[in-house]
N, C-alpha and C positions, 0 to 999 in steps of 0.2 A: 717532674711532671708538664713541663714543658714536651719533651720528649713525645707527649699523649695531648698535647692539646690540638695540634692541626688535627689529626686523625679523625679525631673529637668535635672539632670544626667544622671539617667535613663532612661527615655521617650527616650529622644534626642540622645542615646544610640540605644538605639533598633530601632526607628524610621531611624537612620543614616542605621545600618544593614538590615533593610527590605526593605528601598531605594534601598540601592547597591544592592541587589540581583533581584531588581524588571529591576534595570539598566542590568543587566548581563544576564536576557532573552531576552530582549530588544535586547540586540546585540545578542545573539544567535539565534532569530529571526530573524535576518536582515539575519546570515552567513545561517542559515535553507533554506530562500527562495528565496540566490543566489543558495542553493545546488538544489531547485528545479526547479529554470526556465534553466539550466544548464540540468537537466535530462529532461525537456522537448521539449529542442533546439535538445537535440537531441532525443529523441522520433520521432520527427519531420521531422529529418534532409534527405535529398535524400537516396534513397533504396544503399546498397553497395553491393557485389558482398559475396554469403554465402563462409562463411573461408573456408580454408580447417583443422585449426588448433581449437579445440576449445579453449577458453579461458574467462570463465565468466565471472570475473573480467572488462577485458579491453572490452569485446563485450556484457555487458549486455544492454539492452535495443537497440541495431544496429538495425534499418530498413532494410531490405532486400523486395527484390521483388523476387519471386519464378514463376516457370511454371513446370506443372508438375500433377498428380494423386492422388485423396484420393481416398484410398482404401477402402474396407469395413470392418467392425471390428472399434469400440471404444472403450472410458473408458469415465464413466459420473461419474464427480466430483461434490459432492454437493454443492451448493452455494444459496445466495440470490440477488434476482435484484429488488431494486423500479422502479415503485409500482408495480411490478409483484407480488414477495415474492418467496417461493421456486422453484430450478430447477435445472440446471447440467448445468457444461460445458462440452464440448462435443469434447473430444481427439480422433484425428483419427489420422491414420498412414499416412504416405505423401513419395509419392516416385517423385522424382525433373525429367523433363527431364534428367540432369545428373547421374542419377542411385543411388543420393542419397536417403537413406530409413530414414524418421524424423518423430516426432510429430508434428500434426501442432492441436492446441487449435483453434477451429471456432468457439465457440460462446456459447451463452445462447440458453437451452431448456426450457419451463417452464413445471412443473413436471408431467402434463396430457396429456406433449407431448413425455414424457421418450420413449417411446417404438415406438413411429411412426420412419418408415422409412425416410433415409438420404438422399439427393442424392450423388453420386458417382460420379467419371471422373476427367477429361482433367480440369482443371481450370488451371486460374492466380489470384495468391496471394500477398497480400501487406501489411508486418505485422513487428513484432520484435520479435529478438531475445529476450527469456527471462528465467530467472533462479530465478521462484517465491520461494519467503519463506512463504508457505501457516501452516505451522506447527508449534504448539508450545505442550505448555507441558499437555495441555488438548485437543487437536486435536486427537478424537479415531482415531484407527489402519483401515485402508481399510479393506473393505468385498468386497475381490475380489471374492467368490460366487457369491453373487447378484449385481456385477460389480458396486458399492457406493464405492466411494473414496471420502476421508475427504479431501486431499491435494494434489496438483499437484508434487506426486514424481516424480520425472524422469528418475532415476535411474529403479527405481521396473518398473515405465508405459511404459520407453524403452524396458524393459525385458518380458512385456505384451505383445507390439506389436514388438515386434522383429525388432525395429531400432534404430538409432543413439540417445545417450542420447544428445541430442538438441531439443529443442522446439522452435516452430513458433508462437508467438497471432497474429492470421487473425486482420488485421485492416479491411481489403475490401478481397470477395472475388469475380471472375468473372468467369463464371456466377454465382450469389448468389444463394442460400439456400433458400426460403422466409421463412421454420420453423424452421432458425438459425441466431439468433440477435447475431450480431461479439462485445465481450467485451476488445476491443482493451487496450494496456499497457500505462496504466495514473498514474501520483503521488498522485492521489483522497484515493490512499492506503496508501500513508506515511503517520505515524503521524508529524503533525508541532501544537504543544501545547503550545511553546511559550508564544505567547501575553497573553492562561489563565492563567500563570503560574505568567506572569508579573504582570498582572490586580491583580493577589492571593495576591501577595508581596505587591505592592502599597497601598492595601486595608487594609491588615494587620496593614500596616505603620501610616496611619490614623485611623485606630483603636487605635491603642497601644499609639497615641499624645492623639486621645482623653479619654482613658483610663489614660496618667498620667494627665491629665488637671484635669480629674473629681477627680483622688486622691488631687495634690495639693489643690484642692478647698476645701475639706472636712477636710483638716489640716488646713486650713486656719480659716476654720469655726469653725474647734473643739479648735482651739486657742483662738477665741474670744464669744467661750458659755463660 
């Protein structure tokens, strides 16, 4: 029996570690689902007044309702939308009735409509304040010469359009421009891979136990041969 003790202990210990990691990922999944539920509730909450002082941490996803004017001039941010394909987010300067000049993410236009004229003028906007994190180590630098941006860099966008460093992502614009499809703030882009990680660890535990069983079987077979 001592011949099989070491393989059995190694198998059980390894499986226990892998199962523990899987359970930890399930706990992380529950935590992440709670965070996402909180964000979704924040996004869908009743609109609040536009704050005088900006605090990206406290005001992220804050819903707002604005009345004012969409001005001419825009920034075009390269994106992709299923199932349409490549296109651009349209970021326009917006002046509220109170005189604040800010950035408005109007939504998506397909690539072939990039050069089309878009409606401007007085509108009512419901949307969410946002400080997007579009840029990573592989994101190209914005090509301002051709108005091709690869990330919603609020500081440079505000400088280019002479606005406050404040972005509102539209959920609804009234009257609507039929050529622009709003891309509201959502949790869809926030990664939540904990279930996949948990399944990976649990699968590895099963494989580990199967390999241990095979190891013990081979040792038993070698002993009897």
